[in-house]
C-alpha positions in Angstrom: -37.1 1.0 47.4 -33.8 -0.6 46.5 -34.0 0.8 42.9 -34.5 4.3 44.4 -31.5 3.9 46.7 -29.3 2.7 43.8 -30.4 5.6 41.6 -29.7 8.0 44.4 -26.2 6.6 44.9 -25.5 6.7 41.2 -26.7 10.3 41.0 -24.5 11.2 43.9 -21.5 9.6 42.1 -22.2 11.4 38.9 -22.5 14.8 40.8 -19.2 14.1 42.6 -17.4 13.2 39.3 -18.8 16.4 37.6 -17.7 18.5 40.5 -14.2 16.9 40.5 -13.8 17.4 36.7 -15.1 21.0 37.1 -12.4 21.9 39.5 -9.7 20.0 37.7 -6.7 22.2 37.1 -6.3 23.3 33.4 -2.6 22.4 33.5 -3.7 18.8 33.7 -4.2 19.1 29.9 -0.5 18.9 29.7 -0.8 15.2 30.7 -3.4 14.2 28.2 -2.8 16.4 25.1 -0.5 14.9 22.5 2.9 16.5 22.2 2.0 17.8 18.7 -0.8 19.9 20.3 1.6 21.5 22.7 4.5 22.2 20.3 5.2 22.1 16.6 7.2 24.1 14.0 4.3 26.5 13.9 3.5 27.0 17.6 4.5 26.4 21.2 2.4 26.4 24.4 4.2 28.1 27.2 1.7 28.0 30.1 -1.8 26.8 31.0 -3.5 28.1 34.0 -6.9 28.2 35.7 -9.4 25.4 35.8 -10.4 22.9 33.1 -13.7 24.7 32.5 -12.4 28.2 32.9 -8.7 28.8 32.1 -6.2 30.4 29.9 -3.2 29.5 27.7 -0.1 31.5 26.6 1.5 30.4 23.4 3.8 31.7 20.7 2.9 31.3 17.0 5.3 31.4 14.1 5.2 34.7 12.2 3.5 36.5 15.2 5.9 38.8 17.0 4.1 38.8 20.4 3.0 36.1 22.9 -0.7 35.2 22.5 -3.0 34.6 25.4 -6.3 32.7 24.8 -8.9 32.4 27.6 -11.8 30.0 27.6 -15.0 29.5 29.6 -16.9 26.2 29.0 -20.1 24.6 30.0 -21.7 21.2 29.5 -24.5 20.7 27.0 -26.0 17.4 28.1 -28.7 17.2 25.4 -26.2 17.3 22.6 -23.4 15.4 24.5 -21.1 18.3 23.8 -19.1 21.1 25.6 -19.6 24.7 24.5 -16.7 27.1 25.0 -16.5 30.9 24.6 -13.0 32.2 23.7 -11.6 35.6 24.5 -8.2 37.4 24.7 -6.1 37.1 21.6 -8.8 34.9 19.9 -12.5 35.5 20.2 -15.3 33.1 19.1 -17.0 29.9 20.1 -15.9 26.3 20.0 -18.1 23.2 20.4 -16.4 20.0 21.5 -18.0 16.6 20.8 -15.8 14.2 22.8 -17.6 11.0 21.7 -17.4 11.9 18.0 -13.8 13.3 18.4 -14.8 16.5 16.7 -14.3 20.2 17.5 -16.3 22.8 15.6 -15.4 26.5 15.8 -17.5 29.4 14.7 -17.0 33.2 14.3 -13.4 33.3 15.3 -11.7 36.7 15.2 -8.0 37.4 15.6 -5.9 40.5 15.1 -2.1 40.8 15.3 1.0 42.2 13.7 2.9 39.8 11.3 6.6 39.1 11.0 7.3 36.1 8.8 10.7 34.8 7.5 10.1 32.2 4.8 13.9 31.6 4.6 17.1 33.7 4.6 16.0 35.4 1.3 12.4 36.4 2.0 10.9 38.4 4.8 7.3 39.5 5.1 5.8 42.0 7.6 2.4 43.6 8.2 1.3 46.1 10.8 -2.1 44.6 11.1 -3.2 41.0 10.2 -7.0 40.5 10.7 -8.3 36.9 10.5 -12.0 35.9 10.5 -13.0 32.3 10.4 -16.7 31.6 9.8 -16.5 27.9 10.5 -13.7 25.4 11.2 -14.0 21.6 11.8 -11.2 19.6 13.4 -11.2 15.9 13.9 -8.7 13.0 14.0 -8.6 12.9 10.2 -9.5 16.3 8.8 -9.2 20.0 9.1 -11.8 22.1 7.2 -12.2 25.8 7.5 -14.0 28.7 5.8 -12.7 32.1 6.4 -10.5 35.0 5.3 -7.6 37.2 6.3 -6.6 40.7 5.5 -3.0 42.0 6.0 -2.6 45.8 5.8 0.6 47.6 4.8 2.2 44.3 3.8 5.9 44.6 3.0 8.1 42.0 1.4 11.9 42.1 1.3 14.1 39.9 -0.8 17.4 40.3 -2.7 15.6 38.7 -5.7 13.1 41.6 -6.0 13.7 44.8 -7.9 13.7 46.9 -5.8 14.6 44.5 -2.9 11.9 45.9 -0.7 8.3 46.3 -2.0 4.9 47.3 -0.5 2.1 44.9 -1.4 -0.7 47.1 0.0 -3.5 45.0 1.3 -3.2 41.2 1.0 -6.3 39.0 1.0 -6.4 35.3 1.9 -9.6 33.4 1.4 -10.0 29.8 2.5 -12.7 27.2 1.6 -13.1 23.6 2.7 -12.2 20.8 0.3 -14.3 18.0 1.8 -13.2 15.4 -0.7 -9.6 15.7 0.4 -10.3 16.4 4.1 -8.4 19.7 3.7 -8.9 23.4 3.0 -7.7 25.5 0.0 -6.7 29.1 0.3 -6.0 31.7 -2.4 -3.8 34.8 -1.9 -4.1 38.1 -3.7 -3.5 41.8 -3.1 -4.6 45.2 -4.2 -3.5 48.9 -4.0 0.0 48.1 -5.1 2.1 48.0 -8.3 3.7 44.8 -7.0 1.5 41.8 -7.5 1.2 38.6 -5.3 -0.7 35.5 -6.2 -0.7 32.1 -4.6 -2.4 29.0 -3.2 -2.1 27.4 0.2 -3.4 23.9 1.2 -4.1 23.2 4.9 -4.5 19.7 6.2 -4.4 18.2 9.6 -0.7 17.4 9.4 0.8 20.0 7.1 0.7 23.4 5.5 2.0 23.8 2.0 1.7 26.3 -0.8 3.3 28.4 -3.5 3.5 32.2 -3.9 4.5 34.4 -6.8 5.5 38.0 -6.3 6.0 40.2 -9.4 7.3 43.8 -9.5 7.0 45.9 -12.7 10.0 45.4 -15.0 11.4 42.4 -12.9 11.2 38.7 -13.2 8.6 37.1 -10.9 9.8 35.7 -7.5 8.5 32.3 -6.9 8.8 30.3 -3.7 7.1 27.3 -2.0 6.7 26.1 1.5 
């Protein structure tokens, strides 16, 4: 009898806690997320609204000319001790959070936007349509691994070092594969349907993005730059 009462009380407490968390305002994430998750040289979160389990976020991302809005709807998966979330808005796909393992796994992420990137005062890159598809991505405290690709159509690069100073690169392809040994991902950059060639490599880790690109126009010296 006593055991039954204790179990009933514990169950009531668990239900109350779940109900409280379920209704917790999404903006409460501002109190628990590290500052690097809210703002970095590559992005900035402007607003979070809704509830923890069903909310939305507005953010700006470097090289993207418009404000991005990402919506999420999540539910508990008790058997796997995880939280499954469906994303919509600017970014579509699914994300599984495993709090006890400190791991987030994303699958089938799709994103489309225009591109306006300024590498420095001498190089500007624009594209009318950047389409990103990520098959899988794993994020933890120590690693970032992703497998996916991106296609930028009508890619245009401008630089005083180019001859001519403005060149169309046609379609530019980026393909990324995980590098498990180094807890990173390596991406290759190439293009087609253009007399001007671009080749490069990009390395993505949890704390940095670095790479090197080479752009070569017919009859001109290649333009090389790193970041």
